[in-house]
C-alpha positions in Angstrom: 86.3 -100.3 -20.3 82.9 -101.0 -18.8 82.4 -104.7 -19.7 84.6 -107.7 -19.5 84.4 -111.2 -21.0 84.0 -114.4 -19.0 87.4 -116.0 -18.5 86.0 -119.4 -17.5 83.8 -119.6 -20.6 86.7 -118.6 -22.9 88.8 -121.2 -21.2 86.5 -124.2 -21.9 88.4 -125.3 -25.0 91.6 -125.1 -23.0 90.0 -127.2 -20.3 88.9 -129.9 -22.8 92.2 -130.1 -24.6 94.4 -130.3 -21.4 92.2 -132.8 -19.7 92.4 -135.0 -22.8 96.2 -134.5 -22.9 96.7 -135.3 -19.3 94.5 -138.4 -19.6 96.6 -139.6 -22.6 99.8 -139.0 -20.6 98.4 -140.9 -17.7 98.2 -144.0 -19.9 102.0 -144.0 -20.2 102.9 -142.5 -16.8 101.3 -144.6 -14.0 102.1 -142.0 -11.3 99.3 -139.8 -12.8 96.1 -141.3 -11.6 92.9 -141.3 -13.5 89.8 -143.3 -12.7 87.0 -143.1 -15.2 84.0 -143.0 -12.8 85.7 -140.5 -10.7 86.6 -138.3 -13.7 83.0 -138.5 -15.0 81.7 -137.5 -11.6 84.0 -134.5 -11.5 82.9 -133.4 -15.0 79.3 -133.8 -14.0 79.8 -131.7 -10.9 81.5 -129.1 -12.9 78.6 -128.9 -15.3 76.2 -128.6 -12.5 78.2 -125.8 -11.0 78.0 -123.9 -14.3 74.2 -124.3 -14.3 74.0 -123.2 -10.6 76.1 -120.1 -11.5 73.8 -119.1 -14.3 70.8 -119.5 -12.1 72.2 -117.4 -9.2 74.7 -115.2 -10.9 72.2 -112.4 -11.6 71.2 -112.2 -7.9 74.8 -112.0 -6.8 75.6 -109.3 -9.3 72.5 -107.3 -8.2 73.6 -107.5 -4.6 77.1 -106.4 -5.7 75.7 -103.4 -7.4 73.7 -102.5 -4.4 76.8 -102.6 -2.2 78.7 -100.7 -4.8 76.1 -98.0 -4.6 77.4 -97.1 -1.1 81.1 -97.2 -2.2 83.8 -95.2 -0.4 85.8 -94.5 -3.5 85.1 -94.5 -7.2 87.7 -96.7 -9.0 86.6 -96.4 -12.6 88.8 -98.4 -15.0 90.2 -96.4 -17.8 93.1 -96.9 -20.2 95.0 -94.3 -18.2 94.8 -96.1 -14.8 94.4 -99.8 -15.9 98.1 -100.5 -15.4 97.9 -100.0 -11.7 94.2 -100.4 -10.9 93.7 -103.8 -12.4 96.7 -105.4 -10.7 95.7 -103.8 -7.4 92.2 -105.2 -7.7 93.6 -108.6 -8.6 95.8 -108.7 -5.6 93.0 -107.6 -3.2 90.6 -110.1 -4.8 93.1 -112.9 -4.3 93.5 -111.8 -0.7 89.7 -112.0 -0.3 89.8 -115.5 -1.8 92.4 -116.6 0.7 90.1 -115.7 3.6 87.1 -117.2 1.9 89.0 -120.4 1.3 90.4 -120.6 4.8 86.9 -119.9 6.3 85.5 -122.6 4.0 87.7 -125.2 5.8 87.2 -123.9 9.3 83.5 -123.2 9.5 81.2 -126.1 8.7 78.5 -124.0 7.0 80.9 -122.8 4.3 82.6 -126.3 4.2 79.3 -127.9 3.2 79.5 -126.0 -0.1 83.2 -126.3 -0.6 83.7 -130.0 0.3 82.5 -131.0 -3.1 85.9 -129.8 -4.5 87.8 -132.0 -2.1 85.7 -135.2 -2.4 87.8 -136.9 -5.1 90.5 -139.3 -4.0 92.4 -138.6 -7.2 94.2 -135.5 -8.2 94.1 -134.5 -11.8 92.8 -131.7 -14.0 89.2 -133.0 -13.8 89.4 -132.5 -10.0 89.7 -128.7 -10.7 86.3 -128.8 -12.4 84.7 -130.4 -9.3 83.0 -127.2 -8.2 80.2 -126.4 -5.8 76.5 -126.3 -6.6 75.5 -124.5 -3.4 78.0 -121.6 -3.0 75.1 -119.1 -3.3 73.1 -120.8 -0.6 76.2 -120.9 1.6 76.7 -117.1 1.1 80.2 -117.6 -0.2 80.0 -114.4 -2.2 80.0 -112.2 0.9 83.8 -112.3 1.0 84.1 -110.2 -2.1 81.5 -107.6 -1.0 84.1 -105.4 0.8 85.8 -104.8 -2.6 82.6 -103.3 -4.0 82.2 -101.2 -0.9 85.7 -99.9 -1.4 84.7 -98.8 -4.9 86.0 -101.5 -7.3 83.4 -102.1 -10.1 81.6 -105.4 -9.8 82.2 -106.2 -13.5 85.9 -105.9 -12.9 86.0 -108.0 -9.8 84.0 -110.8 -11.3 86.3 -110.8 -14.3 89.3 -111.0 -12.1 87.7 -113.8 -10.0 87.3 -115.7 -13.3 91.0 -115.2 -14.1 91.8 -116.4 -10.5 89.7 -119.5 -11.1 91.3 -120.3 -14.4 94.8 -119.9 -12.9 93.9 -122.5 -10.2 92.9 -125.0 -12.8 96.4 -125.9 -14.0 97.7 -126.5 -10.4 95.4 -129.6 -10.1 97.9 -132.1 -11.5 100.5 -134.6 -10.6 102.1 -134.3 -14.0 104.2 -131.3 -12.8 106.6 -131.8 -10.0 108.1 -128.4 -9.1 108.3 -125.1 -10.8 111.4 -122.9 -10.6 112.3 -121.9 -7.1 111.5 -118.2 -7.5 108.0 -119.1 -8.8 107.4 -121.6 -6.0 108.3 -118.8 -3.5 105.6 -116.5 -4.6 102.9 -118.3 -6.6 100.6 -121.2 -5.9 101.8 -124.2 -7.8 100.8 -127.9 -8.3 103.2 -128.8 -5.4 101.7 -126.4 -3.0 98.1 -127.3 -4.0 98.7 -131.0 -3.7 99.4 -130.3 -0.1 96.0 -128.5 0.2 94.1 -131.5 -1.2 95.9 -134.0 1.0 94.4 -135.8 4.0 97.7 -136.6 5.6 97.7 -135.1 9.1 100.9 -133.2 8.3 99.0 -131.4 5.5 95.5 -130.8 6.8 94.3 -127.2 6.7 97.3 -125.8 4.8 98.0 -123.8 1.7 94.7 -122.0 1.1 96.1 -119.6 -1.5 94.4 -119.0 -4.8 97.2 -117.4 -6.9 99.8 -116.0 -4.4 101.2 -118.5 -1.9 102.6 -115.5 0.0 99.3 -115.2 1.9 99.8 -118.6 3.5 103.4 -117.6 4.4 102.2 -114.4 5.9 99.4 -115.9 8.0 101.1 -119.1 9.1 99.2 -121.7 7.0 102.0 -122.7 4.6 103.3 -126.3 4.5 105.7 -127.4 1.8 105.3 -130.7 0.0 107.8 -133.4 1.1 109.1 -136.3 -0.9 109.2 -138.4 2.3 105.4 -138.9 2.5 103.0 -140.1 -0.2 100.0 -137.8 -0.4 96.6 -139.3 0.1 93.8 -137.3 -1.5 90.2 -136.8 -0.6 88.4 -135.9 2.7 88.8 -137.3 6.2 85.7 -139.5 5.7 85.7 -140.3 2.0 82.6 -140.8 -0.1 81.7 -144.4 -0.8 80.1 -143.9 -4.2 80.4 -141.8 -7.3 76.8 -140.6 -7.0 76.8 -137.0 -8.2 73.9 -135.8 -6.0 75.4 -137.4 -2.9 78.7 -135.7 -3.7 77.0 -132.3 -4.1 74.8 -132.4 -1.0 76.1 -135.0 1.5 77.5 -132.4 3.9 74.3 -130.4 3.9 72.4 -133.6 4.7 74.8 -134.3 7.6 74.3 -130.8 9.0 70.5 -131.1 8.9 70.8 -134.5 10.7 73.0 -133.0 13.4 70.7 -130.0 13.8 67.7 -132.3 14.2 69.3 -134.6 16.8 71.6 -132.3 18.8 70.6 -130.7 22.1 69.4 -127.1 21.6 72.5 -125.5 23.2 74.8 -127.2 20.7 72.8 -126.7 17.5 74.5 -123.5 16.4 77.9 -125.0 16.9 77.2 -127.6 14.2 77.0 -124.7 11.8 79.9 -122.5 12.9 82.4 -125.0 14.4 85.0 -126.7 12.2 84.0 -129.8 10.2 84.1 -132.9 12.3 83.3 -131.1 15.6 80.8 -132.8 17.8 79.4 -131.8 21.2 80.3 -135.1 22.8 83.8 -135.4 21.3 82.8 -138.6 19.4 84.2 -137.4 16.1 87.5 -136.3 14.8 88.3 -132.9 13.2 91.5 -131.7 11.6 92.8 -130.3 14.9 92.4 -133.6 16.8 93.9 -135.6 13.9 96.9 -133.2 13.7 97.4 -133.3 17.5 97.4 -137.1 17.6 99.9 -137.2 14.7 102.2 -134.6 16.3 102.2 -136.7 19.5 103.1 -139.8 17.6 105.9 -138.0 15.8 107.3 -136.7 19.1 107.2 -140.2 20.6 109.0 -141.6 17.5 111.7 -138.9 17.9 112.1 -139.6 21.6 112.4 -143.3 21.0 115.0 -142.7 18.2 117.0 -140.3 20.4 116.7 -142.7 23.4 117.9 -145.6 21.4 120.8 -143.6 20.0 121.8 -142.4 23.5 121.7 -146.0 24.8 123.8 -147.2 21.9 126.4 -144.4 22.6 126.5 -145.3 26.3 127.0 -149.0 25.5 129.8 -148.2 23.1 131.4 -146.0 25.7 131.5 -148.9 28.1 133.2 -151.3 25.7 137.0 -151.6 26.0 139.2 -150.2 23.2 140.8 -152.6 20.8 
């Protein structure tokens, strides 16, 4: 068992069929939102991501083999050990993905590559195909390198990473409300991932899971979807066009502009601080947005309780009968 197929390439017919099916369903169900220009942009970005992967995949694989050469253990996959080794590798790979994904939202350098996936204001299966062109440049692959150092074969990990990516495809939809409770408790689902793509302050920087939502529950980043608040999709500062090149590179351009104009002592921070950070506090990031929202929610609650108390006091002063 030395070579593995590419799950993403094998899944292309499935992608095409399900996107077509969801689009047809959206014509009857207006709660499922499709916008032709947005969908075409997503498909174009997905195609560009495949091309970028072909151009850089060999280099990443070579680096993986180099790290693997210094491995601590030798986990060779055989028919005898596959039943425990492959699931273990899948769980550890998903764990690595969680930390990559969380970092990609909290460090601007990684966000510049990842933001492309969040740049749509719609949420459907084409959004899943809106993938990065610059993941190699951003060094996103380093999060899986510890697995090779431990001794997991690169071919196995890249195969499982493809399985992970294919799993995440189906959760990009509004056509599915909730899965069974036991499934929602353990696995990432459309409901959980809608939260992740939301720009509502309540939902910002939550639900980073790839396959197992348990990581978010373990590390304090889980937020359930609520029916009380309509989800708004996109990014804090949404794109104003469907230009594919702008969608792919706009955050990198923003970084370079900030590096050019910022005082020297702040330049590094524009790479390693969260998206939206600025040295003069002139911009908003997810933390300031969430803090302002939390303050407003507290004030609403205080006003409600104060009004209720005043009404109770007034009722107590009224004579009986």
